[in-house]
C-alpha positions as CSV (number, residue, x, y, z in Angstrom):
1,M,19.1,3.5,9.7
2,L,19.6,0.9,7.0
3,G,18.2,-1.8,9.4
4,E,15.0,0.2,10.0
5,L,14.6,0.6,6.2
6,V,14.9,-3.1,5.6
7,V,12.4,-3.9,8.4
8,T,10.0,-1.3,7.1
9,F,10.3,-2.7,3.4
10,T,9.9,-6.3,4.6
11,V,6.8,-5.3,6.6
12,Y,5.4,-3.5,3.5
13,F,6.3,-6.3,1.1
14,I,4.6,-9.1,3.3
15,Q,1.5,-7.0,3.8
16,L,1.1,-6.3,0.1
17,L,2.0,-9.9,-0.9
18,A,-0.6,-11.3,1.6
19,I,-3.3,-8.9,0.1
20,M,-2.5,-10.0,-3.4
21,N,-2.6,-13.5,-2.3
22,P,-1.5,-15.2,-5.5
23,F,-2.0,-18.7,-4.0
24,A,-5.8,-18.1,-3.8
25,V,-5.7,-17.1,-7.4
26,I,-4.1,-20.2,-8.7
27,P,-7.3,-22.3,-9.1
28,T,-8.9,-19.4,-11.1
29,F,-5.8,-18.8,-13.2
30,I,-5.5,-22.4,-14.2
31,S,-9.2,-22.6,-15.2
32,L,-8.9,-19.4,-17.3
33,T,-5.7,-20.6,-19.1
34,Q,-5.9,-24.4,-19.3
35,A,-7.1,-24.4,-22.9
36,L,-4.3,-22.0,-24.0
37,E,-0.8,-22.7,-25.5
38,P,2.2,-22.1,-23.2
39,S,3.2,-19.1,-25.4
40,E,-0.3,-17.7,-25.0
41,V,-0.1,-18.1,-21.2
42,K,3.4,-16.3,-21.1
43,S,2.0,-13.4,-23.1
44,I,-1.0,-13.2,-20.8
45,L,1.3,-13.2,-17.8
46,R,3.6,-10.5,-19.3
47,R,0.7,-8.3,-20.1
48,A,-0.8,-8.8,-16.7
49,T,2.4,-8.1,-15.0
50,I,2.9,-4.7,-16.9
51,T,-0.7,-3.8,-15.9
52,G,-0.1,-4.6,-12.4
53,L,2.9,-2.5,-12.2
54,V,1.3,0.4,-13.7
55,I,-1.6,0.3,-11.2
56,V,0.9,0.1,-8.2
57,L,2.9,2.9,-9.6
58,V,-0.1,5.2,-10.3
59,F,-1.7,4.7,-6.8
60,T,1.7,5.0,-5.1
61,L,2.7,8.3,-6.6
62,L,-0.8,9.9,-6.7
63,G,-2.2,8.3,-3.5
64,N,-2.0,11.5,-1.4
65,Y,-3.4,13.5,-4.1
66,I,-6.4,11.2,-4.3
67,L,-6.9,11.7,-0.7
68,E,-6.8,15.4,-1.0
69,V,-9.2,15.5,-3.9
70,F,-11.9,13.4,-2.1
71,N,-11.2,15.0,1.3
72,I,-10.5,11.7,3.0
73,S,-8.9,11.7,6.4
74,I,-6.3,9.0,7.4
75,P,-8.6,7.6,10.4
76,S,-11.6,7.2,7.9
77,L,-9.3,5.5,5.3
78,R,-7.8,3.1,7.8
79,V,-11.5,2.1,9.1
80,G,-12.9,1.8,5.6
81,G,-9.8,0.1,4.3
82,G,-9.8,-2.3,7.3
83,V,-13.4,-3.1,6.6
84,I,-12.7,-3.8,2.9
85,L,-9.9,-6.0,3.7
86,M,-11.9,-7.9,6.3
87,V,-14.5,-8.7,3.8
88,I,-11.9,-9.8,1.2
89,A,-10.3,-12.1,4.0
90,I,-13.7,-13.6,4.8
91,D,-14.4,-14.2,1.1
92,M,-11.2,-15.9,0.7
93,L,-11.9,-18.3,3.5
94,G,-15.0,-19.5,1.4
95,E,-15.1,-21.7,-1.5
96,E,-15.1,-18.9,-4.0
97,V,-11.8,-17.0,-5.0
98,R,-11.9,-13.2,-4.8
99,T,-14.3,-12.6,-7.8
100,K,-17.6,-14.2,-8.2
101,K,-17.8,-13.8,-12.0
102,M,-15.5,-13.8,-15.0
103,Y,-15.2,-11.2,-17.5
104,S,-14.9,-11.4,-21.3
105,G,-12.2,-9.8,-23.3
106,D,-8.6,-9.6,-22.5
107,I,-8.2,-11.8,-19.4
108,A,-4.5,-10.4,-18.9
109,V,-6.0,-7.2,-17.8
110,V,-9.3,-8.3,-16.4
111,P,-9.6,-10.3,-14.3
112,I,-6.1,-11.5,-13.8
113,A,-4.2,-8.2,-13.2
114,T,-7.2,-6.7,-11.6
115,P,-9.1,-7.6,-9.7
116,L,-7.6,-10.9,-8.9
117,I,-4.1,-9.7,-8.1
118,I,-4.4,-6.0,-7.7
119,G,-7.9,-5.5,-6.1
120,P,-9.4,-2.9,-3.9
121,G,-7.5,-4.3,-0.8
122,T,-4.2,-3.8,-2.5
123,I,-5.0,-0.3,-3.7
124,T,-6.4,0.7,-0.2
125,T,-3.3,-0.6,1.5
126,I,-1.0,1.3,-0.8
127,L,-3.0,4.5,-0.1
128,L,-2.8,3.8,3.6
129,L,1.0,3.2,3.5
130,T,1.8,6.3,1.5
131,A,-0.6,8.5,3.5
132,A,0.9,7.3,6.8
133,K,4.0,9.5,6.2
134,P,2.6,12.2,3.6
135,G,5.6,14.1,1.9
136,D,8.2,11.6,3.0
137,P,10.1,10.5,-0.2
138,V,11.8,7.7,1.6
139,N,8.6,6.2,2.8
140,L,7.3,6.6,-0.8
141,V,10.1,4.7,-2.3
142,L,9.8,1.9,0.2
143,V,6.0,1.5,-0.7
144,L,6.8,1.6,-4.3
145,V,9.7,-0.8,-4.3
146,A,7.7,-3.1,-1.9
147,G,4.6,-2.9,-4.2
148,V,6.7,-3.6,-7.4
149,A,8.4,-6.5,-5.7
150,A,5.1,-8.0,-4.3
151,C,3.6,-7.7,-7.7
152,I,6.4,-9.4,-9.6
153,V,6.5,-12.3,-7.0
154,S,2.8,-12.7,-7.3
155,F,2.9,-13.1,-11.0
156,R,5.9,-15.4,-10.9
157,I,3.9,-17.7,-8.6
158,L,1.1,-17.7,-11.1
159,A,3.7,-18.5,-13.7
160,L,4.6,-21.6,-11.6
161,S,1.0,-22.5,-10.8
162,N,1.1,-25.7,-12.6
163,I,4.2,-26.9,-10.7
164,F,2.6,-25.8,-7.4
165,V,-0.5,-27.8,-8.2
166,K,1.5,-30.8,-9.3
167,Y,3.8,-31.0,-6.3
168,L,1.7,-29.4,-3.6
169,K,-1.6,-30.6,-4.6
170,A,-4.7,-28.5,-5.0
171,S,-5.6,-28.9,-1.4
172,T,-2.2,-27.6,-0.1
173,V,-2.5,-24.6,-2.5
174,R,-6.0,-23.8,-1.1
175,A,-4.6,-24.2,2.5
176,L,-1.8,-21.6,1.7
177,G,-4.4,-19.2,0.2
178,R,-6.5,-19.5,3.4
179,F,-3.5,-19.0,5.7
180,M,-2.8,-15.7,3.7
181,S,-6.4,-14.8,4.4
182,L,-5.7,-15.0,8.2
183,I,-2.9,-12.6,7.7
184,I,-5.1,-10.1,5.8
185,A,-7.8,-10.5,8.6
186,G,-5.1,-9.5,11.1
187,V,-4.0,-6.5,9.1
188,A,-7.7,-5.4,8.8
189,V,-8.2,-5.6,12.5
190,E,-5.0,-3.5,13.1
191,M,-6.4,-0.9,10.5
192,I,-9.8,-0.6,12.1
193,A,-8.4,-0.4,15.6
194,S,-5.9,2.2,14.7
195,G,-8.4,4.2,12.8
196,I,-10.8,4.3,15.8
197,K,-8.0,5.3,18.1
198,M,-7.0,8.2,15.9
199,Y,-10.7,9.2,15.8
200,Y,-10.8,9.4,19.6
201,E,-7.3,11.2,19.8
202,E,-8.6,13.9,17.4
203,M,-11.8,14.3,19.4
204,F,-9.9,14.8,22.8
205,K,-7.5,17.3,21.0
206,S,-10.5,19.4,19.7
């Protein structure tokens, strides 16, 4: 039983970390903060981390209610979520990182916390993971812990971004980001395929 929980947590964690893809965000993060003092960067990261954790908490705990309110079925969510993830993966393989334009104001919340780290792909994945076993408190806790862990790791990677660029070089960082995009593309295909399969199964049952 414990072994299964560890495996499930690991799968959830890897999926969410791959979709958050902090390596792909490093170039944008550095460009946004390069003119700031180290203390200011720490403050921005602290606020961004808190914002990210709040988003993960809200969508993990209220995910099933959101599906009920909008009358969204699991198959449709899987297909729709898979399409979103595939678009994100393709976008990451290009030269631009995740968002095409910057926003004014508090960069800790927008765009660093969202949508650079916690974007539509992350939110969709959290909804899918919680909806896969509705009413299961163990699964809910696993998704929450995995989401919190992936969020913290992502922002810690951003905190070490200068070190990554210094020792790994910008080209290596970009390569890591693109490798993560391949993982996201694979997850997207699985979501779309499983969603279509569930549609067919429901059609044959009815």
